[in-house]
C-alpha positions as CSV (number, residue, x, y, z in Angstrom):
1,M,-1.1,1.8,-15.2
2,V,-3.2,0.0,-12.6
3,S,-4.3,1.9,-9.5
4,G,-1.8,4.6,-10.3
5,N,1.2,2.2,-10.1
6,L,3.6,1.2,-12.9
7,R,2.8,-2.1,-14.5
8,A,4.8,-4.2,-17.0
9,T,3.2,-7.1,-18.8
10,F,5.4,-9.3,-21.0
11,F,4.5,-11.6,-23.9
12,D,5.2,-14.7,-21.9
13,G,2.5,-13.7,-19.3
14,A,4.9,-12.2,-16.7
15,D,3.1,-9.4,-15.0
16,I,5.0,-7.1,-12.7
17,Q,3.5,-4.2,-10.8
18,G,5.4,-1.6,-8.9
19,S,4.5,0.1,-5.6
20,I,5.3,3.7,-6.3
21,N,2.2,5.8,-7.1
22,V,2.6,7.5,-10.5
23,P,0.7,10.8,-10.5
24,L,-1.9,11.4,-13.2
25,N,-1.6,14.4,-15.4
26,A,2.0,15.1,-14.5
27,W,5.3,14.4,-16.3
28,T,6.9,11.2,-14.9
29,Y,10.3,9.8,-15.8
30,V,10.1,6.0,-16.0
31,V,13.1,3.8,-16.7
32,F,13.4,0.0,-17.1
33,S,16.8,-1.6,-16.8
34,R,17.8,-5.2,-17.2
35,V,21.2,-6.5,-16.5
36,G,21.5,-10.3,-16.7
37,T,18.3,-11.6,-15.1
38,T,17.8,-8.6,-12.8
39,L,14.9,-6.3,-14.0
40,R,14.6,-2.9,-12.3
41,S,12.3,0.1,-12.8
42,F,12.7,3.6,-11.6
43,V,10.1,6.3,-11.2
44,N,11.4,9.8,-11.1
45,G,14.8,8.4,-10.1
46,V,13.5,6.3,-7.3
47,Q,13.9,2.5,-7.7
48,D,10.5,0.8,-7.7
49,I,10.8,-2.8,-9.1
50,N,13.7,-5.1,-8.4
51,T,13.0,-8.6,-9.5
52,T,14.6,-11.6,-11.2
53,M,13.4,-12.2,-14.8
54,T,14.6,-15.1,-16.9
55,T,12.3,-14.4,-19.9
56,N,14.2,-14.1,-23.2
57,L,13.3,-10.6,-24.5
58,A,14.6,-11.1,-28.0
59,I,12.4,-9.1,-30.3
60,S,10.2,-11.1,-32.7
61,G,6.8,-10.0,-33.9
62,T,5.0,-6.9,-32.8
63,Q,6.2,-5.0,-29.8
64,Y,4.0,-2.6,-27.9
65,I,5.1,0.3,-25.7
66,G,2.4,2.2,-23.9
67,S,-0.4,-0.3,-24.5
68,L,-1.6,-3.7,-23.4
69,V,-1.1,-6.7,-25.7
70,D,-4.8,-6.6,-26.9
71,P,-3.7,-3.8,-28.1
72,Q,-5.5,-1.4,-25.8
73,S,-3.8,2.0,-26.0
74,S,-3.0,4.2,-23.0
75,T,-3.4,8.0,-23.0
76,G,-0.3,10.1,-22.6
77,Y,2.9,11.0,-24.2
78,I,6.0,8.8,-24.6
79,S,9.4,10.2,-25.5
80,G,13.1,9.4,-25.2
81,L,12.8,5.8,-26.3
82,S,16.1,4.1,-27.1
């Protein structure tokens, strides 16, 4: 999170920041969806990010969820990963 907004950083250097303020110390439902080259994020059911992304997200090497790539961990609880 940066300034209370959702932020996604990808291994190719792509850095995407949303505009919806994510409240601290409150349960927040966050979803990322990618269909073709369209990447979307939703915060508590409201669409936040809608952008084109052509990066190949094939998994190779270490993947981080809930941390930066350094890896600097975030505080909080993550559940419902699939």
